[in-house]
Biotite code that builds the C-alpha atoms (Angstrom):
import biotite.structure as struc

atoms = struc.array([
    struc.Atom([-4.056, 9.455, -18.847], chain_id="A", res_id=1, res_name="UNK", atom_name="CA", element="C"),
    struc.Atom([-2.735, 7.174, -21.547], chain_id="A", res_id=2, res_name="UNK", atom_name="CA", element="C"),
    struc.Atom([-2.243, 3.619, -20.347], chain_id="A", res_id=3, res_name="UNK", atom_name="CA", element="C"),
    struc.Atom([-0.191, 1.588, -22.757], chain_id="A", res_id=4, res_name="UNK", atom_name="CA", element="C"),
    struc.Atom([1.337, 4.533, -24.636], chain_id="A", res_id=5, res_name="UNK", atom_name="CA", element="C"),
    struc.Atom([-1.412, 5.000, -27.216], chain_id="A", res_id=6, res_name="UNK", atom_name="CA", element="C"),
    struc.Atom([-0.507, 8.678, -27.556], chain_id="A", res_id=7, res_name="UNK", atom_name="CA", element="C"),
    struc.Atom([2.741, 7.547, -29.204], chain_id="A", res_id=8, res_name="UNK", atom_name="CA", element="C"),
    struc.Atom([0.879, 5.983, -32.140], chain_id="A", res_id=9, res_name="UNK", atom_name="CA", element="C"),
    struc.Atom([-1.606, 8.827, -32.739], chain_id="A", res_id=10, res_name="UNK", atom_name="CA", element="C"),
    struc.Atom([-0.815, 12.026, -34.608], chain_id="A", res_id=11, res_name="UNK", atom_name="CA", element="C"),
    struc.Atom([-3.002, 15.093, -35.047], chain_id="A", res_id=12, res_name="UNK", atom_name="CA", element="C"),
    struc.Atom([-4.458, 15.651, -38.518], chain_id="A", res_id=13, res_name="UNK", atom_name="CA", element="C"),
    struc.Atom([-6.778, 18.448, -39.728], chain_id="A", res_id=14, res_name="UNK", atom_name="CA", element="C"),
    struc.Atom([-9.525, 15.840, -40.322], chain_id="A", res_id=15, res_name="UNK", atom_name="CA", element="C"),
    struc.Atom([-8.997, 13.879, -37.089], chain_id="A", res_id=16, res_name="UNK", atom_name="CA", element="C"),
    struc.Atom([-6.100, 11.625, -36.124], chain_id="A", res_id=17, res_name="UNK", atom_name="CA", element="C"),
    struc.Atom([-3.582, 9.398, -37.861], chain_id="A", res_id=18, res_name="UNK", atom_name="CA", element="C"),
    struc.Atom([-3.083, 6.007, -36.237], chain_id="A", res_id=19, res_name="UNK", atom_name="CA", element="C"),
    struc.Atom([0.135, 4.065, -36.761], chain_id="A", res_id=20, res_name="UNK", atom_name="CA", element="C"),
    struc.Atom([-0.410, 0.362, -36.484], chain_id="A", res_id=21, res_name="UNK", atom_name="CA", element="C"),
    struc.Atom([1.308, -2.972, -36.863], chain_id="A", res_id=22, res_name="UNK", atom_name="CA", element="C"),
    struc.Atom([-0.942, -5.535, -38.576], chain_id="A", res_id=23, res_name="UNK", atom_name="CA", element="C"),
    struc.Atom([-1.008, -9.252, -37.870], chain_id="A", res_id=24, res_name="UNK", atom_name="CA", element="C"),
    struc.Atom([-3.130, -10.811, -40.626], chain_id="A", res_id=25, res_name="UNK", atom_name="CA", element="C"),
    struc.Atom([-4.234, -14.443, -40.544], chain_id="A", res_id=26, res_name="UNK", atom_name="CA", element="C"),
    struc.Atom([-4.673, -14.423, -36.758], chain_id="A", res_id=27, res_name="UNK", atom_name="CA", element="C"),
    struc.Atom([-6.992, -16.709, -34.779], chain_id="A", res_id=28, res_name="UNK", atom_name="CA", element="C"),
    struc.Atom([-9.260, -13.798, -33.884], chain_id="A", res_id=29, res_name="UNK", atom_name="CA", element="C"),
    struc.Atom([-9.773, -10.113, -34.539], chain_id="A", res_id=30, res_name="UNK", atom_name="CA", element="C"),
    struc.Atom([-8.322, -8.108, -31.648], chain_id="A", res_id=31, res_name="UNK", atom_name="CA", element="C"),
    struc.Atom([-6.553, -4.966, -30.516], chain_id="A", res_id=32, res_name="UNK", atom_name="CA", element="C"),
    struc.Atom([-3.438, -6.664, -29.159], chain_id="A", res_id=33, res_name="UNK", atom_name="CA", element="C"),
    struc.Atom([-1.480, -3.817, -27.555], chain_id="A", res_id=34, res_name="UNK", atom_name="CA", element="C"),
    struc.Atom([1.546, -1.740, -28.334], chain_id="A", res_id=35, res_name="UNK", atom_name="CA", element="C"),
    struc.Atom([4.299, -2.757, -30.761], chain_id="A", res_id=36, res_name="UNK", atom_name="CA", element="C"),
    struc.Atom([6.978, -0.082, -30.465], chain_id="A", res_id=37, res_name="UNK", atom_name="CA", element="C"),
    struc.Atom([5.285, 3.204, -31.391], chain_id="A", res_id=38, res_name="UNK", atom_name="CA", element="C"),
    struc.Atom([2.382, 1.466, -33.158], chain_id="A", res_id=39, res_name="UNK", atom_name="CA", element="C"),
    struc.Atom([-0.820, -0.239, -32.056], chain_id="A", res_id=40, res_name="UNK", atom_name="CA", element="C"),
    struc.Atom([-0.708, -3.960, -32.850], chain_id="A", res_id=41, res_name="UNK", atom_name="CA", element="C"),
    struc.Atom([-3.906, -5.267, -34.370], chain_id="A", res_id=42, res_name="UNK", atom_name="CA", element="C"),
    struc.Atom([-4.718, -8.884, -35.236], chain_id="A", res_id=43, res_name="UNK", atom_name="CA", element="C"),
    struc.Atom([-7.257, -9.825, -37.900], chain_id="A", res_id=44, res_name="UNK", atom_name="CA", element="C"),
    struc.Atom([-8.421, -13.211, -39.141], chain_id="A", res_id=45, res_name="UNK", atom_name="CA", element="C"),
    struc.Atom([-8.470, -12.056, -42.750], chain_id="A", res_id=46, res_name="UNK", atom_name="CA", element="C"),
    struc.Atom([-5.646, -13.182, -45.004], chain_id="A", res_id=47, res_name="UNK", atom_name="CA", element="C"),
    struc.Atom([-3.222, -10.593, -46.408], chain_id="A", res_id=48, res_name="UNK", atom_name="CA", element="C"),
    struc.Atom([-4.424, -10.993, -49.984], chain_id="A", res_id=49, res_name="UNK", atom_name="CA", element="C"),
    struc.Atom([-6.488, -8.776, -52.266], chain_id="A", res_id=50, res_name="UNK", atom_name="CA", element="C"),
    struc.Atom([-6.928, -6.175, -49.500], chain_id="A", res_id=51, res_name="UNK", atom_name="CA", element="C"),
    struc.Atom([-8.899, -8.506, -47.217], chain_id="A", res_id=52, res_name="UNK", atom_name="CA", element="C"),
    struc.Atom([-6.729, -7.825, -44.168], chain_id="A", res_id=53, res_name="UNK", atom_name="CA", element="C"),
    struc.Atom([-6.951, -4.060, -44.725], chain_id="A", res_id=54, res_name="UNK", atom_name="CA", element="C"),
    struc.Atom([-10.744, -4.284, -44.900], chain_id="A", res_id=55, res_name="UNK", atom_name="CA", element="C"),
    struc.Atom([-10.744, -6.365, -41.722], chain_id="A", res_id=56, res_name="UNK", atom_name="CA", element="C"),
    struc.Atom([-8.571, -3.786, -39.974], chain_id="A", res_id=57, res_name="UNK", atom_name="CA", element="C"),
    struc.Atom([-10.830, -0.972, -41.155], chain_id="A", res_id=58, res_name="UNK", atom_name="CA", element="C"),
    struc.Atom([-13.932, -2.721, -39.785], chain_id="A", res_id=59, res_name="UNK", atom_name="CA", element="C"),
    struc.Atom([-12.245, -3.626, -36.484], chain_id="A", res_id=60, res_name="UNK", atom_name="CA", element="C"),
    struc.Atom([-11.044, -0.058, -35.939], chain_id="A", res_id=61, res_name="UNK", atom_name="CA", element="C"),
    struc.Atom([-14.445, 1.392, -36.819], chain_id="A", res_id=62, res_name="UNK", atom_name="CA", element="C"),
    struc.Atom([-16.189, -0.925, -34.342], chain_id="A", res_id=63, res_name="UNK", atom_name="CA", element="C"),
    struc.Atom([-13.636, -0.265, -31.588], chain_id="A", res_id=64, res_name="UNK", atom_name="CA", element="C"),
    struc.Atom([-13.857, 3.510, -32.067], chain_id="A", res_id=65, res_name="UNK", atom_name="CA", element="C"),
    struc.Atom([-17.620, 3.710, -32.573], chain_id="A", res_id=66, res_name="UNK", atom_name="CA", element="C"),
    struc.Atom([-17.344, 5.388, -35.966], chain_id="A", res_id=67, res_name="UNK", atom_name="CA", element="C"),
    struc.Atom([-18.414, 4.420, -39.477], chain_id="A", res_id=68, res_name="UNK", atom_name="CA", element="C"),
    struc.Atom([-16.025, 2.282, -41.522], chain_id="A", res_id=69, res_name="UNK", atom_name="CA", element="C"),
    struc.Atom([-15.990, 5.039, -44.157], chain_id="A", res_id=70, res_name="UNK", atom_name="CA", element="C"),
    struc.Atom([-14.340, 7.293, -41.534], chain_id="A", res_id=71, res_name="UNK", atom_name="CA", element="C"),
    struc.Atom([-11.370, 4.905, -41.250], chain_id="A", res_id=72, res_name="UNK", atom_name="CA", element="C"),
    struc.Atom([-9.134, 5.446, -44.285], chain_id="A", res_id=73, res_name="UNK", atom_name="CA", element="C"),
    struc.Atom([-5.908, 3.614, -45.116], chain_id="A", res_id=74, res_name="UNK", atom_name="CA", element="C"),
    struc.Atom([-3.247, 6.236, -45.855], chain_id="A", res_id=75, res_name="UNK", atom_name="CA", element="C"),
    struc.Atom([-0.138, 4.094, -46.279], chain_id="A", res_id=76, res_name="UNK", atom_name="CA", element="C"),
    struc.Atom([1.151, 0.539, -46.140], chain_id="A", res_id=77, res_name="UNK", atom_name="CA", element="C"),
    struc.Atom([-1.504, -1.394, -48.097], chain_id="A", res_id=78, res_name="UNK", atom_name="CA", element="C"),
    struc.Atom([0.827, -4.385, -48.572], chain_id="A", res_id=79, res_name="UNK", atom_name="CA", element="C"),
    struc.Atom([2.932, -3.953, -45.423], chain_id="A", res_id=80, res_name="UNK", atom_name="CA", element="C"),
    struc.Atom([2.518, -4.760, -41.747], chain_id="A", res_id=81, res_name="UNK", atom_name="CA", element="C"),
    struc.Atom([3.203, -1.123, -40.808], chain_id="A", res_id=82, res_name="UNK", atom_name="CA", element="C"),
    struc.Atom([0.206, 0.978, -41.785], chain_id="A", res_id=83, res_name="UNK", atom_name="CA", element="C"),
    struc.Atom([-1.244, 4.411, -41.183], chain_id="A", res_id=84, res_name="UNK", atom_name="CA", element="C"),
    struc.Atom([-4.977, 5.012, -40.975], chain_id="A", res_id=85, res_name="UNK", atom_name="CA", element="C"),
    struc.Atom([-6.824, 8.327, -40.861], chain_id="A", res_id=86, res_name="UNK", atom_name="CA", element="C"),
    struc.Atom([-9.563, 8.361, -38.223], chain_id="A", res_id=87, res_name="UNK", atom_name="CA", element="C"),
    struc.Atom([-11.915, 11.073, -39.454], chain_id="A", res_id=88, res_name="UNK", atom_name="CA", element="C"),
    struc.Atom([-13.653, 13.249, -36.889], chain_id="A", res_id=89, res_name="UNK", atom_name="CA", element="C"),
    struc.Atom([-11.668, 11.992, -33.859], chain_id="A", res_id=90, res_name="UNK", atom_name="CA", element="C"),
    struc.Atom([-8.920, 14.049, -32.263], chain_id="A", res_id=91, res_name="UNK", atom_name="CA", element="C"),
    struc.Atom([-5.957, 11.969, -31.037], chain_id="A", res_id=92, res_name="UNK", atom_name="CA", element="C"),
    struc.Atom([-6.941, 12.275, -27.356], chain_id="A", res_id=93, res_name="UNK", atom_name="CA", element="C"),
    struc.Atom([-10.453, 10.933, -27.990], chain_id="A", res_id=94, res_name="UNK", atom_name="CA", element="C"),
    struc.Atom([-9.158, 8.168, -30.256], chain_id="A", res_id=95, res_name="UNK", atom_name="CA", element="C"),
    struc.Atom([-6.700, 7.106, -27.511], chain_id="A", res_id=96, res_name="UNK", atom_name="CA", element="C"),
    struc.Atom([-9.493, 7.084, -24.926], chain_id="A", res_id=97, res_name="UNK", atom_name="CA", element="C"),
    struc.Atom([-11.783, 4.967, -27.099], chain_id="A", res_id=98, res_name="UNK", atom_name="CA", element="C"),
    struc.Atom([-9.004, 2.543, -28.033], chain_id="A", res_id=99, res_name="UNK", atom_name="CA", element="C"),
    struc.Atom([-8.071, 2.153, -24.361], chain_id="A", res_id=100, res_name="UNK", atom_name="CA", element="C"),
    struc.Atom([-11.677, 1.275, -23.512], chain_id="A", res_id=101, res_name="UNK", atom_name="CA", element="C"),
    struc.Atom([-11.900, -1.139, -26.451], chain_id="A", res_id=102, res_name="UNK", atom_name="CA", element="C"),
    struc.Atom([-8.648, -2.864, -25.481], chain_id="A", res_id=103, res_name="UNK", atom_name="CA", element="C"),
    struc.Atom([-9.883, -3.268, -21.885], chain_id="A", res_id=104, res_name="UNK", atom_name="CA", element="C"),
    struc.Atom([-13.050, -4.974, -23.177], chain_id="A", res_id=105, res_name="UNK", atom_name="CA", element="C"),
    struc.Atom([-11.138, -7.038, -25.740], chain_id="A", res_id=106, res_name="UNK", atom_name="CA", element="C"),
    struc.Atom([-8.821, -8.678, -23.227], chain_id="A", res_id=107, res_name="UNK", atom_name="CA", element="C"),
])
């Protein structure tokens, strides 16, 4: 099942899954916060300047999903809170499962 509605923020893509997320840069800690509408809310300590927050998000997602950072690609929203990332090699169902596990350990 999909606790927390993660299926709503994941879309199928030929190379894996697209994750919609809401970024909170400049946070106290890096964390998968939970749902924010139809997007996963993610907090990162990095400031939203010169791509630092995007790099922080990329690394946090890679660690949470157990994939290489190079397999987490920013598709849209480089200077916005609403972003879309491609998760290469992970179908949406598997990405949702891994994110659910990571959020349970993060809390």
